[in-house]
N, C-alpha and C positions, 0 to 999 in steps of 0.2 A: 384626485379621480384620475386624471393622466399618469401619473408616478406608479397607481396602483396597477393599470395595464402595464406601464412596463416592466415591471415585475414578474406577471403572470406570462409574457408574449415573447418578452427577452431572451434570447438563446444563452445556451450553457457554452461558455466558450470551455473550447479544450487544453485548458491552464497547461497540462503537462506535455502534449504534442508540441504546444506554443515555445516551452521550456527546450526541449530538448531540440527543437527546431534552431531557434534562437542562440543557441551553445553549439551551432556549425551545425547541427548531425542532420541526416537525414531520416524525417517523418514517414516516409511514403504515406502507404492508407492502413498503417496497423491503425489500431485501439492501443491509445499510451494513460496510463496512468502515472500518478507518484506513486510510491513504494515505501511509506515512511517503516524505518523498523521500529518498534515499541516493546513498554513492556507492561503485560496486562497484572494488575495484582486481584487475586480472590477476595473475595468478599464473601459476606456472610451467605447470600444466595445471586449473585451477579461477578463479574469483573468490572473493574475499574479500568482506565488508564492512566498510568504515571507519567509525571514530565519528567525530561526533558522528550518533548518530539520532535523530528526523529532522535532516537537514542545516538549521543555520539559514537563513533565507531573511530578504530583504527582502521590505515591502508590494511593491512594483514588482516582484520576481522572483516571488513567487508569485503576484499575481494573473496574471501572461502566463501562465505556464507552467498557471495550471489554464485560462486563454482557448482557448489554443493546445491539451488534453489536449479539451475538450468541445466544439470542433468539431470536431475529426479522429471524439471517439469518439461522439458524438450519435446517428449512426444507426444505433449499436448498444446506445442505451438506458442509456449508462453515463456518469454523470455528478460532477466531482469538482467540491469545497466547498472553502474555503480558509476556517475561523474558528477564532479567538483564538488561533495560531501553530501548527494541526494542519489535516492535512489530511485528508479524508473522500472514500469513495466507494460513489455509490449504484447499486445493479443492479435492473435490474427484478423479477429470480429468484436466489433461491439457486445459487453457481455450485458446487456440489459439494465444494469444497476445505477441507481442515483446514490453518488456517496455522500460523506460530509467531511471538511475539514476536519484536522485529528482535534488542531487547539481548540474548538467547542466541545472536544469531548475529555480533558483531560481533568483526572478527580471526578469526575462522574460514572453512572452503569453505562455501559455502552451498549445496552440493548437498544434505546430507542434510536439510537444514531448507526444502527447495522446497515449495511449495503439492502437497497428494497428496491423493488419491482420487479417485473415478469423473470429473470433471471439470477434472483436473488437466491434460490434455493442452490443453484446448480453454485452458485459461489459460496454459499458457508461451506460446502462441501469443499471446495477448493483450499478454504481457508484452514477449516480443520484437518485437511492432508498436509498444508504447509505450517499447521503448529507442530504436529507428530511429529515432521523434517527436523525442526528447533528444538525440540522436546531433550532429546540428547545431544545436540550438535557439539563439537569440540572447541568453537570458539566459545560455547557459551559456557559449557563446564569451565574453560576457562577463567570466562568472564566474571562466575561463582566463586572461584577460587580466590577471587581479586575481592570479592563481595562489591562487582560492579552487578547493573541489573542486568539481567538477561537479555536478549531480543526472542520474547516468547510469541509473537504476531510482526505482522507486516499489514500496515492497518492503508490501500491504497483508495485514493481520492483524486479529483478534482481530472478526471477522463475526456474522452474526445477524440476528435478523428482531424485533420485536417483538408479540406476537399482537396483534389487534385489540382 
């Protein structure tokens, strides 16, 4: 019974913010998420997530995608970072979503695992815009020519803020 209550009342750790700070970076009061580049596969009536997660990208690909995403979403106060083969997303405020680690989603219909919460609708709009930006990105065109899986989405998880 005690384990049940611990699970229910245990606050979620801000994993991405902690990882960013432990890597020697300043987290400030921002809300941090891991931002894994992924390849979604169209099924008959849904999408599934292909492994591996995150997709392996070379430095030039990661830098080009990060630059494009940051340029596009700068006005929204969103900023992507590529640090030691890990992507992070910094937001100015809590997006009010609950997320799922991508390892739980691989080879499954993603719908039951999409973010939930008060901000889920706004997050879905952001995801759609992000996926449209990635659709014909030069990095993906080059990856497709090499028969590599394209980065057609970013799976965000592990979010939170560190108390100042």
